[in-house]
C-alpha positions in Angstrom: -3.6 4.6 -15.5 -3.4 7.5 -13.0 -2.1 7.1 -9.5 -5.5 8.1 -8.2 -7.0 5.0 -9.9 -4.5 2.7 -8.3 -5.0 4.3 -4.9 -8.8 4.0 -5.3 -8.5 0.3 -6.2 -6.3 -0.4 -3.2 -8.6 1.6 -0.9 -11.6 -0.4 -2.1 -9.9 -3.5 -0.7 -8.9 -2.0 2.6 -11.3 -1.4 5.6 -12.9 2.0 5.8 -11.3 3.4 2.7 -8.4 4.6 4.7 -5.8 4.2 1.9 -7.8 6.8 0.0 -8.1 9.1 3.0 -4.3 9.1 3.5 -3.9 9.9 -0.2 -6.5 12.7 -0.1 -5.2 14.1 3.2 -1.6 12.9 3.7 -0.8 15.3 6.6 -3.8 14.1 8.7 -3.5 11.2 11.1 -6.3 8.8 10.3 -5.3 6.3 12.9 -4.0 3.5 10.7 -0.3 3.4 9.9 -0.7 0.3 7.6 -3.1 2.2 5.3 -0.6 5.1 5.3 2.2 2.7 4.5 0.2 1.2 1.5 -0.5 4.7 0.2 3.1 5.7 0.4 4.4 2.5 -1.2 2.0 2.8 -4.1 2.8 6.5 -4.5 6.6 6.2 -4.3 6.8 3.3 -6.8 4.2 4.5 -9.3 5.5 5.3 -12.8 3.0 7.2 -14.8 4.8 6.5 -18.0 4.5 2.7 -17.6 1.7 0.7 -19.1 -1.2 0.0 -16.8 -0.3 -3.7 -16.5 3.2 -2.8 -15.4 1.9 -0.3 -12.8 -0.4 -3.0 -11.3 2.5 -5.6 -11.3 4.8 -3.1 -9.6 2.1 -2.4 -6.9 1.6 -6.1 -6.4 5.3 -6.8 -6.2 5.9 -4.0 -3.6 3.0 -5.0 -1.4 4.0 -8.7 -1.7 7.5 -7.9 -0.6 6.1 -5.9 2.4 3.9 -8.8 3.3 6.8 -11.2 3.2 8.8 -9.0 5.5 5.9 -8.7 7.9 5.5 -12.5 7.9 9.2 -12.8 8.8 8.9 -10.3 11.7 5.8 -12.2 12.9 7.7 -15.4 12.8 10.5 -14.0 15.0 7.9 -12.6 17.4 6.1 -15.9 17.6 9.4 -17.5 18.5 9.3 -15.4 21.7 6.3 -17.3 23.0 
């Protein structure tokens, strides 16, 4: 699998295709730091030598880790109410 294919798949699941836009034009500000974060995480952890299944598993693992960290932060913020 090519990184472009993984980015395309992630972008298909994200509103407005912004993950793809950040990949195509990384220096531009497209107004969505989460989409930029996803593109960066996928790009930085991508191993082109790995089998496709491993590449997908790594992407899922990285984004799941990020989701868990966000949920923890949300929990702490909710405690401020």
